[in-house]
C-alpha positions as CSV (number, residue, x, y, z in Angstrom):
1,M,-14.5,-47.8,-162.9
2,V,-18.4,-48.4,-163.7
3,K,-20.6,-48.5,-160.5
4,K,-22.3,-51.6,-160.4
5,S,-26.1,-50.0,-159.8
6,S,-25.3,-47.8,-162.9
7,Y,-24.2,-51.3,-165.0
8,D,-27.3,-53.2,-163.2
9,K,-29.7,-50.2,-164.6
10,T,-28.3,-49.9,-167.6
11,S,-27.9,-53.8,-168.3
12,K,-32.0,-54.0,-167.2
13,E,-32.7,-51.4,-169.6
14,I,-30.8,-53.3,-172.9
15,G,-32.6,-56.1,-171.4
16,E,-35.9,-54.6,-171.5
17,K,-35.4,-53.4,-175.0
18,L,-34.2,-56.5,-176.5
19,R,-37.8,-58.4,-175.5
20,A,-39.7,-55.4,-176.8
21,I,-38.5,-56.1,-179.9
22,R,-38.5,-59.8,-179.7
23,I,-42.3,-59.2,-179.0
24,A,-42.5,-56.6,-181.7
25,K,-41.2,-59.2,-184.2
26,G,-44.1,-61.3,-183.2
27,Y,-41.8,-63.7,-180.5
28,T,-44.5,-63.5,-177.4
29,S,-42.3,-66.3,-176.0
30,Y,-38.8,-65.8,-175.0
31,E,-38.0,-69.8,-175.0
32,N,-39.4,-70.0,-178.9
33,F,-37.2,-67.0,-179.8
34,A,-34.0,-68.7,-178.3
35,L,-34.9,-72.2,-179.2
36,E,-35.7,-71.1,-183.3
37,N,-32.3,-68.8,-183.1
38,D,-30.0,-71.3,-181.2
39,I,-29.6,-69.8,-178.5
40,D,-29.9,-71.4,-174.9
41,R,-33.2,-70.4,-173.7
42,K,-31.7,-69.9,-170.0
43,Q,-29.0,-67.5,-171.2
44,Y,-31.6,-65.7,-173.2
45,W,-33.9,-65.5,-170.2
46,R,-30.9,-64.0,-168.3
47,I,-30.4,-61.6,-170.8
48,E,-33.7,-60.1,-171.1
49,N,-33.5,-59.8,-167.2
50,G,-30.5,-57.6,-167.5
51,Q,-28.1,-60.5,-166.4
52,N,-24.6,-62.0,-167.7
53,L,-25.2,-59.6,-170.9
54,T,-22.0,-59.6,-173.0
55,L,-21.7,-57.4,-175.8
56,K,-20.9,-60.5,-178.2
57,S,-24.3,-61.8,-177.0
58,L,-25.8,-58.4,-177.7
59,I,-24.8,-58.7,-181.0
60,K,-25.6,-62.0,-181.6
61,I,-29.3,-61.3,-180.9
62,L,-29.1,-58.0,-183.0
63,D,-27.5,-59.7,-185.9
64,I,-30.9,-62.3,-185.6
65,H,-33.2,-59.2,-185.6
66,G,-31.4,-57.5,-188.1
67,L,-30.4,-54.4,-186.5
68,S,-26.9,-52.6,-186.3
69,L,-25.7,-51.8,-182.9
70,K,-26.0,-48.0,-183.3
71,K,-29.6,-48.5,-184.9
72,F,-30.9,-50.2,-181.5
73,C,-28.9,-47.8,-179.4
74,N,-30.6,-44.9,-181.4
75,E,-33.9,-46.4,-181.8
76,D,-37.1,-46.7,-179.5
77,F,-39.0,-49.8,-179.7
């Protein structure tokens, strides 16, 4: 079983990386990104802050950005 602190740290890092990708793609507002891509804005805020992150939601967001999970894990943004 994964320790909670390890999970929290990893979720936070994933959220920060998603935020960096969003900003690099020209979306300065998480709300605009969420609305334009049919994602609940509160849920997207939580994801970028390392909360309520699921594999399904991660893959959906990566698809929007045109990224594979492999590329996301191997590249710096």
